[in-house]
C-alpha positions in Angstrom: -0.8 -8.8 6.7 -3.8 -9.9 4.6 -3.5 -11.6 1.3 -4.5 -8.5 -0.7 -1.8 -6.4 1.0 0.8 -9.1 0.3 -0.2 -9.2 -3.4 -0.1 -5.4 -3.7 3.3 -5.4 -2.0 4.7 -7.9 -4.4 3.3 -6.2 -7.5 4.4 -2.7 -6.4 7.9 -3.8 -5.4 7.5 -2.7 -1.8 8.8 -4.3 1.3 6.2 -6.0 3.5 7.7 -4.5 6.6 7.3 -1.0 5.2 3.7 -1.6 4.1 2.9 -3.0 7.6 4.4 0.1 9.2 2.3 2.3 6.9 -0.8 0.4 7.9 -0.1 0.9 11.6 0.8 4.5 11.2 4.4 4.1 12.1 5.8 5.4 8.8 4.8 8.4 6.7 3.6 7.8 3.2 5.9 9.2 0.5 4.3 10.4 -2.8 6.4 7.8 -4.7 4.9 5.0 -2.6 1.4 6.4 -3.1 1.9 6.4 -6.8 3.0 2.7 -6.7 0.0 1.8 -4.6 -2.4 3.4 -7.0 -0.5 2.1 -10.1 -0.4 -1.5 -8.9 -3.5 -1.6 -6.7 -6.8 -3.2 -7.7 -9.3 -0.5 -6.9 -13.0 -1.1 -7.8 -14.2 2.4 -7.5 -14.5 2.3 -3.7 -13.1 4.9 -1.4 -9.5 5.0 -0.4 -8.7 6.2 3.1 -5.2 7.6 3.8 -5.8 8.4 7.4 
């Protein structure tokens, strides 16, 4: 897990295992998790890919 993912995981109150599984496509993204990612993420206007 990269440093940015770890920081986002901590800020959003998500488990690192869960975020890693999302990243590898082993878990389905729930809308509540997506809201946390956008609320606590640091996006600079770039594109966000959910696939």
